[in-house]
PDB file as gemmi writes it, atoms N, CA and C in Angstrom:
CRYST1    1.000    1.000    1.000  90.00  90.00  90.00 P 1                      
ATOM      1  N   ASP A   1       1.925  37.715  -1.654  1.00  0.00           N  
ATOM      2  CA  ASP A   1       1.762  38.061  -0.267  1.00  0.00           C  
ATOM      3  C   ASP A   1       2.473  37.619   0.588  1.00  0.00           C  
ATOM      4  N   TYR A   2       3.436  36.717   0.452  1.00  0.00           N  
ATOM      5  CA  TYR A   2       4.675  36.172   1.252  1.00  0.00           C  
ATOM      6  C   TYR A   2       3.992  34.959   2.115  1.00  0.00           C  
ATOM      7  N   ARG A   3       2.875  34.674   2.274  1.00  0.00           N  
ATOM      8  CA  ARG A   3       2.366  33.600   2.988  1.00  0.00           C  
ATOM      9  C   ARG A   3       2.923  32.162   2.326  1.00  0.00           C  
ATOM     10  N   PRO A   4       2.941  31.248   3.349  1.00  0.00           N  
ATOM     11  CA  PRO A   4       3.527  29.886   2.925  1.00  0.00           C  
ATOM     12  C   PRO A   4       2.331  29.358   2.108  1.00  0.00           C  
ATOM     13  N   LEU A   5       2.602  28.303   1.355  1.00  0.00           N  
ATOM     14  CA  LEU A   5       1.653  27.852   0.336  1.00  0.00           C  
ATOM     15  C   LEU A   5       1.270  26.416   0.936  1.00  0.00           C  
ATOM     16  N   CYS A   6       0.151  26.175   1.099  1.00  0.00           N  
ATOM     17  CA  CYS A   6      -0.555  25.119   1.459  1.00  0.00           C  
ATOM     18  C   CYS A   6      -0.995  24.083   0.445  1.00  0.00           C  
ATOM     19  N   ASN A   7      -0.352  23.142  -0.153  1.00  0.00           N  
ATOM     20  CA  ASN A   7      -0.568  22.507  -1.019  1.00  0.00           C  
ATOM     21  C   ASN A   7      -1.571  21.261  -1.249  1.00  0.00           C  
ATOM     22  N   ILE A   8      -1.589  20.858   0.187  1.00  0.00           N  
ATOM     23  CA  ILE A   8      -2.829  19.820   0.369  1.00  0.00           C  
ATOM     24  C   ILE A   8      -3.475  20.052   1.540  1.00  0.00           C  
ATOM     25  N   TYR A   9      -4.782  20.183   1.639  1.00  0.00           N  
ATOM     26  CA  TYR A   9      -5.634  20.249   2.683  1.00  0.00           C  
ATOM     27  C   TYR A   9      -6.651  19.246   2.585  1.00  0.00           C  
ATOM     28  N   GLY A  10      -6.437  18.178   3.222  1.00  0.00           N  
ATOM     29  CA  GLY A  10      -7.041  16.775   3.321  1.00  0.00           C  
ATOM     30  C   GLY A  10      -6.290  15.854   2.853  1.00  0.00           C  
ATOM     31  N   VAL A  11      -6.187  14.631   3.246  1.00  0.00           N  
ATOM     32  CA  VAL A  11      -5.669  13.720   2.955  1.00  0.00           C  
ATOM     33  C   VAL A  11      -6.329  12.224   3.151  1.00  0.00           C  
ATOM     34  N   GLU A  12      -6.021  11.039   2.433  1.00  0.00           N  
ATOM     35  CA  GLU A  12      -6.587   9.954   2.974  1.00  0.00           C  
ATOM     36  C   GLU A  12      -5.830   9.113   4.108  1.00  0.00           C  
ATOM     37  N   LYS A  13      -6.687   8.647   4.890  1.00  0.00           N  
ATOM     38  CA  LYS A  13      -6.417   8.153   6.069  1.00  0.00           C  
ATOM     39  C   LYS A  13      -5.095   7.079   5.610  1.00  0.00           C  
ATOM     40  N   SER A  14      -5.116   6.423   4.497  1.00  0.00           N  
ATOM     41  CA  SER A  14      -4.294   5.300   4.204  1.00  0.00           C  
ATOM     42  C   SER A  14      -2.827   6.044   4.251  1.00  0.00           C  
ATOM     43  N   ILE A  15      -2.312   7.240   4.258  1.00  0.00           N  
ATOM     44  CA  ILE A  15      -1.347   7.695   4.024  1.00  0.00           C  
ATOM     45  C   ILE A  15      -0.310   8.094   5.341  1.00  0.00           C  
ATOM     46  N   LEU A  16      -1.432   8.104   6.445  1.00  0.00           N  
ATOM     47  CA  LEU A  16      -0.801   8.343   7.673  1.00  0.00           C  
ATOM     48  C   LEU A  16       0.491   7.347   8.190  1.00  0.00           C  
ATOM     49  N   PRO A  17      -0.008   5.930   7.939  1.00  0.00           N  
ATOM     50  CA  PRO A  17       1.448   5.231   8.616  1.00  0.00           C  
ATOM     51  C   PRO A  17       2.332   5.307   7.622  1.00  0.00           C  
ATOM     52  N   LYS A  18       2.422   5.628   6.607  1.00  0.00           N  
ATOM     53  CA  LYS A  18       3.606   5.937   5.736  1.00  0.00           C  
ATOM     54  C   LYS A  18       4.339   7.135   6.199  1.00  0.00           C  
ATOM     55  N   LEU A  19       3.721   8.167   6.554  1.00  0.00           N  
ATOM     56  CA  LEU A  19       4.598   9.315   7.355  1.00  0.00           C  
ATOM     57  C   LEU A  19       5.857   9.154   8.105  1.00  0.00           C  
ATOM     58  N   ASN A  20       6.776   9.814   8.135  1.00  0.00           N  
ATOM     59  CA  ASN A  20       7.769   9.480   8.957  1.00  0.00           C  
ATOM     60  C   ASN A  20       7.716  10.606  10.017  1.00  0.00           C  
ATOM     61  N   PHE A  21       6.886  10.413  11.131  1.00  0.00           N  
ATOM     62  CA  PHE A  21       6.517  11.465  12.047  1.00  0.00           C  
ATOM     63  C   PHE A  21       7.879  11.779  12.878  1.00  0.00           C  
ATOM     64  N   ILE A  22       8.121  13.174  13.019  1.00  0.00           N  
ATOM     65  CA  ILE A  22       9.563  13.524  13.712  1.00  0.00           C  
ATOM     66  C   ILE A  22       9.076  14.178  15.234  1.00  0.00           C  
ATOM     67  N   GLU A  23       7.880  14.967  15.251  1.00  0.00           N  
ATOM     68  CA  GLU A  23       7.421  15.468  16.327  1.00  0.00           C  
ATOM     69  C   GLU A  23       5.859  15.538  16.452  1.00  0.00           C  
ATOM     70  N   GLY A  24       5.593  15.568  17.642  1.00  0.00           N  
ATOM     71  CA  GLY A  24       3.968  15.678  17.851  1.00  0.00           C  
ATOM     72  C   GLY A  24       3.257  14.364  17.925  1.00  0.00           C  
ATOM     73  N   GLU A  25       2.203  14.629  17.769  1.00  0.00           N  
ATOM     74  CA  GLU A  25       1.200  13.152  18.042  1.00  0.00           C  
ATOM     75  C   GLU A  25       1.605  12.208  16.788  1.00  0.00           C  
ATOM     76  N   THR A  26       1.775  10.872  17.218  1.00  0.00           N  
ATOM     77  CA  THR A  26       2.463   9.779  16.469  1.00  0.00           C  
ATOM     78  C   THR A  26       1.268   8.774  16.323  1.00  0.00           C  
ATOM     79  N   ASP A  27       0.417   8.789  17.256  1.00  0.00           N  
ATOM     80  CA  ASP A  27      -0.526   7.572  17.281  1.00  0.00           C  
ATOM     81  C   ASP A  27      -1.691   7.814  16.076  1.00  0.00           C  
ATOM     82  N   ILE A  28      -1.619   6.812  15.068  1.00  0.00           N  
ATOM     83  CA  ILE A  28      -2.421   7.104  13.998  1.00  0.00           C  
ATOM     84  C   ILE A  28      -4.053   6.955  14.218  1.00  0.00           C  
ATOM     85  N   GLN A  29      -4.510   6.359  15.319  1.00  0.00           N  
ATOM     86  CA  GLN A  29      -6.032   6.443  15.511  1.00  0.00           C  
ATOM     87  C   GLN A  29      -6.061   8.022  16.142  1.00  0.00           C  
ATOM     88  N   GLN A  30      -5.327   8.403  17.001  1.00  0.00           N  
ATOM     89  CA  GLN A  30      -5.641   9.848  17.545  1.00  0.00           C  
ATOM     90  C   GLN A  30      -5.430  10.712  16.428  1.00  0.00           C  
ATOM     91  N   LEU A  31      -4.253  10.599  15.475  1.00  0.00           N  
ATOM     92  CA  LEU A  31      -4.256  11.578  14.526  1.00  0.00           C  
ATOM     93  C   LEU A  31      -5.544  11.848  13.662  1.00  0.00           C  
ATOM     94  N   THR A  32      -6.074  10.674  13.190  1.00  0.00           N  
ATOM     95  CA  THR A  32      -7.179  10.429  12.354  1.00  0.00           C  
ATOM     96  C   THR A  32      -8.429  11.447  13.072  1.00  0.00           C  
ATOM     97  N   SER A  33      -8.665  11.140  14.424  1.00  0.00           N  
ATOM     98  CA  SER A  33      -9.663  11.774  15.270  1.00  0.00           C  
ATOM     99  C   SER A  33      -9.314  13.365  15.025  1.00  0.00           C  
ATOM    100  N   TYR A  34      -8.140  13.779  15.458  1.00  0.00           N  
ATOM    101  CA  TYR A  34      -7.829  15.110  15.222  1.00  0.00           C  
ATOM    102  C   TYR A  34      -8.101  15.563  13.922  1.00  0.00           C  
ATOM    103  N   LEU A  35      -7.676  14.956  12.916  1.00  0.00           N  
ATOM    104  CA  LEU A  35      -7.626  15.530  11.445  1.00  0.00           C  
ATOM    105  C   LEU A  35      -9.132  15.472  10.910  1.00  0.00           C  
ATOM    106  N   GLU A  36      -9.895  14.547  11.450  1.00  0.00           N  
ATOM    107  CA  GLU A  36     -11.461  14.435  10.993  1.00  0.00           C  
ATOM    108  C   GLU A  36     -12.135  15.719  11.553  1.00  0.00           C  
ATOM    109  N   SER A  37     -11.432  16.155  12.591  1.00  0.00           N  
ATOM    110  CA  SER A  37     -12.453  17.402  13.249  1.00  0.00           C  
ATOM    111  C   SER A  37     -12.303  18.461  12.450  1.00  0.00           C  
ATOM    112  N   GLY A  38     -11.054  18.621  11.470  1.00  0.00           N  
ATOM    113  CA  GLY A  38     -10.779  19.728  10.649  1.00  0.00           C  
ATOM    114  C   GLY A  38     -10.263  20.983  11.279  1.00  0.00           C  
ATOM    115  N   ASN A  39      -9.949  20.647  12.336  1.00  0.00           N  
ATOM    116  CA  ASN A  39      -9.230  21.951  13.154  1.00  0.00           C  
ATOM    117  C   ASN A  39      -7.612  21.793  13.512  1.00  0.00           C  
ATOM    118  N   TYR A  40      -6.857  20.635  12.904  1.00  0.00           N  
ATOM    119  CA  TYR A  40      -5.577  20.306  12.917  1.00  0.00           C  
ATOM    120  C   TYR A  40      -4.990  20.354  11.620  1.00  0.00           C  
ATOM    121  N   VAL A  41      -3.731  20.324  11.482  1.00  0.00           N  
ATOM    122  CA  VAL A  41      -3.024  19.981  10.363  1.00  0.00           C  
ATOM    123  C   VAL A  41      -1.723  19.239  10.579  1.00  0.00           C  
ATOM    124  N   ILE A  42      -0.877  18.364   9.881  1.00  0.00           N  
ATOM    125  CA  ILE A  42       0.333  18.027   9.994  1.00  0.00           C  
ATOM    126  C   ILE A  42       1.384  18.803   9.095  1.00  0.00           C  
ATOM    127  N   GLU A  43       2.218  19.417   9.295  1.00  0.00           N  
ATOM    128  CA  GLU A  43       3.291  19.870   8.625  1.00  0.00           C  
ATOM    129  C   GLU A  43       4.218  19.032   8.224  1.00  0.00           C  
ATOM    130  N   ILE A  44       4.282  18.822   6.635  1.00  0.00           N  
ATOM    131  CA  ILE A  44       5.304  18.199   6.183  1.00  0.00           C  
ATOM    132  C   ILE A  44       6.571  18.669   5.634  1.00  0.00           C  
ATOM    133  N   SER A  45       7.621  18.360   5.887  1.00  0.00           N  
ATOM    134  CA  SER A  45       8.942  19.210   5.349  1.00  0.00           C  
ATOM    135  C   SER A  45       8.809  18.492   3.874  1.00  0.00           C  
ATOM    136  N   ALA A  46       9.521  19.328   3.032  1.00  0.00           N  
ATOM    137  CA  ALA A  46       9.844  18.931   1.502  1.00  0.00           C  
ATOM    138  C   ALA A  46      10.930  17.855   1.776  1.00  0.00           C  
ATOM    139  N   ILE A  47      11.121  17.063   0.929  1.00  0.00           N  
ATOM    140  CA  ILE A  47      12.208  16.030   0.907  1.00  0.00           C  
ATOM    141  C   ILE A  47      13.621  16.739   0.457  1.00  0.00           C  
ATOM    142  N   ASN A  48      14.752  16.583   1.374  1.00  0.00           N  
ATOM    143  CA  ASN A  48      15.769  17.352   0.972  1.00  0.00           C  
ATOM    144  C   ASN A  48      16.831  16.268   1.389  1.00  0.00           C  
ATOM    145  N   PRO A  49      17.366  15.622   0.392  1.00  0.00           N  
ATOM    146  CA  PRO A  49      18.352  14.540   0.354  1.00  0.00           C  
ATOM    147  C   PRO A  49      19.493  15.187   1.421  1.00  0.00           C  
ATOM    148  N   ASN A  50      19.984  14.057   2.218  1.00  0.00           N  
ATOM    149  CA  ASN A  50      21.254  14.591   3.218  1.00  0.00           C  
ATOM    150  C   ASN A  50      20.957  15.943   3.945  1.00  0.00           C  
ATOM    151  N   GLU A  51      19.827  16.348   3.832  1.00  0.00           N  
ATOM    152  CA  GLU A  51      19.731  17.659   4.766  1.00  0.00           C  
ATOM    153  C   GLU A  51      18.845  17.429   5.906  1.00  0.00           C  
ATOM    154  N   SER A  52      18.720  18.338   6.928  1.00  0.00           N  
ATOM    155  CA  SER A  52      17.862  18.101   7.992  1.00  0.00           C  
ATOM    156  C   SER A  52      16.243  18.585   7.491  1.00  0.00           C  
ATOM    157  N   PRO A  53      15.260  18.165   7.790  1.00  0.00           N  
ATOM    158  CA  PRO A  53      13.724  18.658   7.455  1.00  0.00           C  
ATOM    159  C   PRO A  53      13.820  20.279   7.798  1.00  0.00           C  
ATOM    160  N   GLU A  54      12.919  20.722   7.054  1.00  0.00           N  
ATOM    161  CA  GLU A  54      12.787  22.181   7.498  1.00  0.00           C  
ATOM    162  C   GLU A  54      11.279  22.559   7.612  1.00  0.00           C  
ATOM    163  N   PHE A  55      10.995  23.085   8.677  1.00  0.00           N  
ATOM    164  CA  PHE A  55       9.601  23.411   9.128  1.00  0.00           C  
ATOM    165  C   PHE A  55       9.383  24.916   9.403  1.00  0.00           C  
ATOM    166  N   LEU A  56       8.190  25.467   9.215  1.00  0.00           N  
ATOM    167  CA  LEU A  56       7.915  26.964   9.385  1.00  0.00           C  
ATOM    168  C   LEU A  56       7.330  27.203  10.763  1.00  0.00           C  
ATOM    169  N   CYS A  57       6.508  26.150  11.264  1.00  0.00           N  
ATOM    170  CA  CYS A  57       5.616  26.384  12.507  1.00  0.00           C  
ATOM    171  C   CYS A  57       6.142  25.306  13.501  1.00  0.00           C  
ATOM    172  N   PRO A  58       6.258  25.902  14.884  1.00  0.00           N  
ATOM    173  CA  PRO A  58       6.189  25.190  16.052  1.00  0.00           C  
ATOM    174  C   PRO A  58       4.914  24.474  16.248  1.00  0.00           C  
ATOM    175  N   LEU A  59       5.016  23.264  16.937  1.00  0.00           N  
ATOM    176  CA  LEU A  59       3.890  22.425  17.104  1.00  0.00           C  
ATOM    177  C   LEU A  59       2.704  23.301  17.883  1.00  0.00           C  
ATOM    178  N   ASN A  60       1.521  23.103  17.919  1.00  0.00           N  
ATOM    179  CA  ASN A  60       0.748  23.954  18.345  1.00  0.00           C  
ATOM    180  C   ASN A  60       0.521  25.216  17.975  1.00  0.00           C  
ATOM    181  N   GLN A  61       1.145  25.614  16.920  1.00  0.00           N  
ATOM    182  CA  GLN A  61       0.950  26.940  16.617  1.00  0.00           C  
ATOM    183  C   GLN A  61      -0.487  26.850  15.604  1.00  0.00           C  
ATOM    184  N   GLU A  62      -1.028  28.270  15.852  1.00  0.00           N  
ATOM    185  CA  GLU A  62      -2.303  28.216  15.256  1.00  0.00           C  
ATOM    186  C   GLU A  62      -1.869  28.762  13.853  1.00  0.00           C  
ATOM    187  N   VAL A  63      -2.760  28.069  12.652  1.00  0.00           N  
ATOM    188  CA  VAL A  63      -2.294  28.734  11.379  1.00  0.00           C  
ATOM    189  C   VAL A  63      -3.512  29.171  10.718  1.00  0.00           C  
ATOM    190  N   THR A  64      -3.539  30.237  10.043  1.00  0.00           N  
ATOM    191  CA  THR A  64      -4.590  30.595   9.383  1.00  0.00           C  
ATOM    192  C   THR A  64      -4.592  30.243   7.740  1.00  0.00           C  
ATOM    193  N   ILE A  65      -5.664  29.421   7.330  1.00  0.00           N  
ATOM    194  CA  ILE A  65      -5.659  29.337   5.932  1.00  0.00           C  
ATOM    195  C   ILE A  65      -6.450  30.147   5.377  1.00  0.00           C  
ATOM    196  N   TYR A  66      -5.877  30.706   3.966  1.00  0.00           N  
ATOM    197  CA  TYR A  66      -6.668  31.612   3.314  1.00  0.00           C  
ATOM    198  C   TYR A  66      -7.131  31.075   2.151  1.00  0.00           C  
ATOM    199  N   LYS A  67      -8.124  31.487   1.636  1.00  0.00           N  
ATOM    200  CA  LYS A  67      -8.918  31.098   0.275  1.00  0.00           C  
ATOM    201  C   LYS A  67      -9.277  32.207  -0.442  1.00  0.00           C  
ATOM    202  N   ASP A  68      -8.785  32.556  -1.830  1.00  0.00           N  
ATOM    203  CA  ASP A  68      -9.366  33.611  -2.392  1.00  0.00           C  
ATOM    204  C   ASP A  68      -8.660  34.846  -1.759  1.00  0.00           C  
ATOM    205  N   GLY A  69      -7.307  34.894  -0.925  1.00  0.00           N  
ATOM    206  CA  GLY A  69      -6.768  36.050  -0.450  1.00  0.00           C  
ATOM    207  C   GLY A  69      -7.527  36.226   1.109  1.00  0.00           C  
ATOM    208  N   LEU A  70      -8.559  35.809   1.379  1.00  0.00           N  
ATOM    209  CA  LEU A  70      -9.377  36.070   2.595  1.00  0.00           C  
ATOM    210  C   LEU A  70      -9.156  34.968   3.506  1.00  0.00           C  
ATOM    211  N   PRO A  71      -9.127  35.219   4.982  1.00  0.00           N  
ATOM    212  CA  PRO A  71      -8.991  34.271   5.888  1.00  0.00           C  
ATOM    213  C   PRO A  71     -10.118  33.359   5.853  1.00  0.00           C  
ATOM    214  N   TYR A  72      -9.681  31.916   5.948  1.00  0.00           N  
ATOM    215  CA  TYR A  72     -10.818  31.009   5.626  1.00  0.00           C  
ATOM    216  C   TYR A  72     -11.111  30.079   6.748  1.00  0.00           C  
ATOM    217  N   LYS A  73      -9.826  29.773   7.598  1.00  0.00           N  
ATOM    218  CA  LYS A  73     -10.024  28.982   8.737  1.00  0.00           C  
ATOM    219  C   LYS A  73      -8.591  28.980   9.736  1.00  0.00           C  
ATOM    220  N   THR A  74      -8.767  28.764  10.925  1.00  0.00           N  
ATOM    221  CA  THR A  74      -7.737  28.687  11.777  1.00  0.00           C  
ATOM    222  C   THR A  74      -7.535  27.352  12.233  1.00  0.00           C  
ATOM    223  N   VAL A  75      -6.439  26.730  12.192  1.00  0.00           N  
ATOM    224  CA  VAL A  75      -5.816  25.362  12.560  1.00  0.00           C  
ATOM    225  C   VAL A  75      -4.931  25.254  13.304  1.00  0.00           C  
ATOM    226  N   SER A  76      -4.443  24.203  14.239  1.00  0.00           N  
ATOM    227  CA  SER A  76      -3.466  24.095  14.935  1.00  0.00           C  
ATOM    228  C   SER A  76      -2.617  22.962  14.204  1.00  0.00           C  
ATOM    229  N   VAL A  77      -1.189  23.104  14.535  1.00  0.00           N  
ATOM    230  CA  VAL A  77      -0.313  22.252  13.770  1.00  0.00           C  
ATOM    231  C   VAL A  77      -0.078  21.120  15.036  1.00  0.00           C  
ATOM    232  N   ILE A  78      -0.284  19.866  14.730  1.00  0.00           N  
ATOM    233  CA  ILE A  78      -0.521  18.597  15.634  1.00  0.00           C  
ATOM    234  C   ILE A  78       0.613  18.050  15.677  1.00  0.00           C  
ATOM    235  N   ALA A  79       1.474  17.863  14.299  1.00  0.00           N  
ATOM    236  CA  ALA A  79       2.567  16.890  14.190  1.00  0.00           C  
ATOM    237  C   ALA A  79       3.525  17.578  13.072  1.00  0.00           C  
ATOM    238  N   ARG A  80       4.527  16.993  13.151  1.00  0.00           N  
ATOM    239  CA  ARG A  80       5.384  17.364  11.776  1.00  0.00           C  
ATOM    240  C   ARG A  80       6.088  16.248  11.315  1.00  0.00           C  
ATOM    241  N   ALA A  81       5.932  15.776  10.157  1.00  0.00           N  
ATOM    242  CA  ALA A  81       6.527  14.563   9.222  1.00  0.00           C  
ATOM    243  C   ALA A  81       7.615  15.057   8.324  1.00  0.00           C  
TER     244      ALA A  81                                                      
END                                                                             
């Protein structure tokens, strides 16, 4: 269906300080609050040695998450890491 794949939806808070944030919200407490609301996501680039990170969505873009081929929820990109 040519939609990007969301591999992880939900993450333990303990991982946030380990991320290398490139753009957007970087305050861990603020990020935790946003993520707990369930209305925001962090877009994480694949690891590309010796290359720049690649992102598909600009900050604040609304992204629709699909489940079983049907729209499930719309969230906003709050940060990139």
